[in-house]
C-alpha positions as CSV (number, residue, x, y, z in Angstrom):
1,M,0.0,0.0,0.0
2,V,1.1,3.6,-0.5
3,T,0.5,4.4,3.2
4,T,1.3,1.6,5.7
5,A,0.0,1.5,9.2
6,G,2.4,3.1,11.7
7,S,4.7,4.4,8.9
8,G,3.6,8.0,9.5
9,L,3.8,8.5,5.7
10,R,1.0,10.1,3.8
11,T,0.3,9.1,0.2
12,R,1.7,12.5,-1.0
13,D,5.0,11.8,0.8
14,V,5.5,8.5,-0.9
15,L,4.4,9.9,-4.3
16,W,6.8,12.9,-4.0
17,S,9.7,10.7,-3.0
18,D,9.1,8.8,-6.3
19,V,9.7,12.0,-8.4
20,E,12.3,14.1,-6.4
21,D,14.8,13.4,-9.2
22,V,12.3,14.5,-11.8
23,Y,11.5,17.7,-9.9
24,A,15.2,18.5,-9.5
25,A,15.6,18.1,-13.2
26,I,12.7,20.5,-13.8
27,L,14.1,23.2,-11.6
28,A,17.5,22.9,-13.3
29,H,16.0,23.1,-16.8
30,P,17.0,26.2,-18.8
31,F,13.3,27.0,-19.4
32,I,12.6,27.4,-15.7
33,A,16.0,29.1,-15.1
34,G,15.2,31.5,-18.0
35,L,11.8,32.3,-16.6
36,T,13.5,33.3,-13.3
37,D,16.3,35.4,-14.6
38,G,14.4,36.8,-17.6
39,T,16.6,35.3,-20.3
40,L,14.1,32.8,-21.7
41,P,13.5,33.8,-25.3
42,R,10.0,35.1,-25.9
43,A,9.6,32.7,-28.9
44,A,10.2,29.7,-26.5
45,F,7.7,31.1,-24.0
46,R,5.1,31.7,-26.8
47,H,5.5,28.1,-28.0
48,Y,5.0,26.9,-24.5
49,I,1.8,29.0,-24.0
50,V,0.4,27.8,-27.3
51,Q,1.0,24.1,-26.5
52,D,-0.3,24.7,-22.9
53,A,-3.6,25.9,-24.4
54,H,-3.8,22.7,-26.5
55,Y,-2.9,20.6,-23.4
56,L,-5.5,22.3,-21.2
57,R,-8.3,21.1,-23.4
58,G,-7.2,17.5,-22.8
59,Y,-6.5,18.2,-19.1
60,A,-10.1,19.5,-18.6
61,R,-11.4,16.2,-20.0
62,A,-9.2,14.2,-17.7
63,L,-10.4,16.1,-14.7
64,A,-14.0,15.5,-15.9
65,V,-13.2,11.8,-15.9
66,C,-11.9,12.1,-12.3
67,A,-15.2,13.8,-11.4
68,A,-17.2,11.0,-13.0
69,K,-15.2,8.3,-11.2
70,A,-15.2,9.9,-7.8
71,P,-16.8,7.9,-5.1
72,T,-18.1,10.9,-3.1
73,E,-20.2,13.9,-4.1
74,D,-17.6,16.2,-2.6
75,D,-14.9,14.8,-4.9
76,T,-17.1,14.9,-7.9
77,V,-17.9,18.6,-7.3
78,M,-14.3,19.5,-6.7
79,F,-13.0,17.9,-9.9
80,A,-15.9,19.2,-11.9
81,E,-15.3,22.7,-10.6
82,H,-11.6,22.4,-11.4
83,A,-12.3,21.2,-15.0
84,A,-14.4,24.3,-15.5
85,G,-13.1,27.1,-13.2
86,A,-9.4,26.4,-12.9
87,I,-9.1,25.8,-16.6
88,A,-11.0,29.0,-17.4
89,A,-8.6,31.0,-15.1
90,E,-5.6,29.6,-16.9
91,R,-7.2,30.3,-20.3
92,D,-7.7,33.9,-19.2
93,L,-4.0,34.1,-18.3
94,H,-3.0,32.7,-21.7
95,A,-5.2,35.3,-23.4
96,A,-3.5,38.1,-21.5
97,L,0.0,36.7,-22.1
98,M,-0.6,36.1,-25.8
99,G,-2.0,39.6,-26.2
100,E,1.2,41.0,-24.7
101,M,3.2,39.0,-27.2
102,G,1.2,40.4,-30.1
103,S,-0.9,37.3,-30.7
104,S,-4.2,35.9,-29.6
105,P,-5.8,32.6,-28.4
106,E,-7.6,32.3,-31.8
107,E,-4.2,32.4,-33.6
108,A,-2.8,29.9,-31.1
109,A,-5.7,27.5,-31.6
110,K,-4.8,27.2,-35.3
111,E,-1.2,26.1,-34.6
112,P,-0.4,22.3,-34.6
113,V,-0.4,20.2,-31.5
114,A,3.3,19.3,-30.9
115,P,4.4,15.7,-30.4
116,T,5.0,15.9,-26.7
117,T,1.7,17.6,-26.1
118,Q,-0.2,14.9,-28.0
119,A,1.7,12.1,-26.2
120,Y,1.2,13.6,-22.8
121,V,-2.6,14.2,-23.2
122,S,-3.0,10.7,-24.8
123,Y,-1.3,9.0,-21.9
124,M,-3.2,10.9,-19.3
125,M,-6.5,10.3,-20.9
126,A,-5.8,6.6,-21.4
127,S,-4.8,6.3,-17.7
128,A,-7.8,8.2,-16.5
129,L,-10.4,6.4,-18.7
130,G,-8.9,2.9,-18.4
131,G,-7.9,2.9,-14.8
132,S,-9.4,3.3,-11.3
133,Y,-10.2,6.5,-9.6
134,A,-6.9,6.4,-7.9
135,E,-5.1,5.9,-11.2
136,A,-7.0,8.8,-12.7
137,V,-6.0,11.1,-9.8
138,G,-2.4,9.9,-10.0
139,A,-2.3,10.8,-13.7
140,V,-3.6,14.3,-13.3
141,L,-1.8,15.2,-10.0
142,P,1.6,16.2,-11.4
143,C,0.1,19.1,-13.4
144,Y,-1.4,20.5,-10.2
145,W,1.4,19.8,-7.8
146,I,4.6,20.4,-9.8
147,Y,3.3,23.7,-11.0
148,A,2.4,24.7,-7.4
149,R,5.9,23.6,-6.3
150,V,7.6,25.5,-9.1
151,G,5.5,28.6,-8.6
152,D,6.2,28.6,-4.8
153,E,9.9,28.0,-5.5
154,L,10.2,30.9,-7.9
155,L,7.8,33.4,-6.3
156,A,10.3,34.8,-3.8
157,R,12.7,35.6,-6.7
158,S,10.0,36.3,-9.3
159,S,11.5,37.5,-12.6
160,P,12.8,40.8,-14.0
161,D,10.6,40.2,-17.0
162,P,7.0,41.3,-16.1
163,L,5.5,38.8,-18.5
164,Y,7.3,35.9,-16.7
165,A,6.6,37.4,-13.3
166,R,2.9,37.3,-14.0
167,W,3.1,33.6,-14.9
168,I,5.1,32.9,-11.7
169,A,2.5,34.8,-9.6
170,M,-0.3,32.7,-11.0
171,Y,1.1,29.4,-9.8
172,G,2.9,30.7,-6.7
173,G,-0.2,32.5,-5.4
174,E,-2.3,31.4,-2.4
175,E,-5.4,30.7,-4.5
176,F,-3.7,28.1,-6.7
177,Q,-1.8,26.6,-3.7
178,A,-5.2,26.1,-1.9
179,V,-6.6,24.3,-5.0
180,V,-3.6,21.9,-5.0
181,E,-3.8,21.3,-1.2
182,A,-7.5,20.2,-1.7
183,V,-6.4,17.7,-4.3
184,L,-3.6,16.4,-2.1
185,A,-6.0,15.9,0.7
186,V,-8.1,13.6,-1.6
187,T,-4.9,11.9,-2.7
188,D,-4.0,11.1,0.9
189,R,-7.5,9.8,1.7
190,I,-7.9,7.5,-1.3
191,G,-4.2,6.3,-1.1
192,A,-4.6,5.0,2.4
193,R,-7.1,2.4,1.3
194,L,-5.5,1.1,-1.9
195,S,-4.4,-2.5,-2.5
196,P,-0.7,-3.0,-3.3
197,D,-1.5,-3.4,-7.0
198,D,-3.7,-0.3,-7.2
199,S,-1.1,1.8,-5.3
200,D,1.6,0.6,-7.6
201,A,-0.5,1.7,-10.6
202,M,-1.2,5.1,-9.0
203,R,2.6,5.6,-8.4
204,R,3.4,4.5,-11.9
205,H,1.1,7.0,-13.5
206,F,2.2,9.8,-11.2
207,R,5.8,9.3,-12.1
208,T,5.1,9.0,-15.8
209,T,3.1,12.2,-16.1
210,S,5.7,13.9,-13.9
211,R,8.3,13.0,-16.5
212,Y,6.0,14.3,-19.1
213,E,6.0,17.6,-17.2
214,W,9.7,17.9,-17.7
215,M,9.3,16.9,-21.4
216,F,6.6,19.6,-21.8
217,W,8.9,22.4,-20.6
218,D,11.8,20.9,-22.7
219,A,9.6,20.9,-25.8
220,G,8.7,24.5,-25.2
221,Y,12.3,25.4,-24.8
222,R,13.2,23.6,-28.1
223,Q,10.1,25.0,-29.8
224,E,9.3,21.4,-30.8
225,T,7.6,20.6,-34.0
226,W,6.9,17.4,-35.9
227,P,10.1,16.3,-37.6
228,V,8.4,14.9,-40.7
């Protein structure tokens, strides 16, 4: 099981221990470093924002699957609200950022979905649809949690670039941190009752989509496109 009797470990503690190396690699990535010191090329940031807009459409559907599979009304309401409200908030941020870069969400929607974006969304949806509630939560959790950790990590330093500072403030702010804490509370609750096989599956999906988080930022930095 993820949480064993008398161990004192919460599900979140075990899950995070599985991805500490991935998170360290994310913090060390030049995309994140460039956000912080303001040296990230605007073209790379724009590519990331465009792909994030594509990704969020799939992420909203995965959250809706979590809502549908939730065993309690409270969990259903929470994930349904996140699928609508949280995604809308990020969409508004994208619109503002794209506007400052001389573009628009409408222009972004016409640009192709990059390979990493498609692979990440496909894996997440397959895990959510084909697995248990715990597996679905494990698959969507990194996008919540890693962004909250990165935002919190960077907030004190912010960025000399006001565009990047706004992005950091979104994820490092108290409102988003509270949203993530609510999901972590659900994670702890359901993880404590999982069978060994189910807990292994949850951990596997969590680590895989955490790795996709690194890949997503790396794809933005490289301005990834289809090679053929």
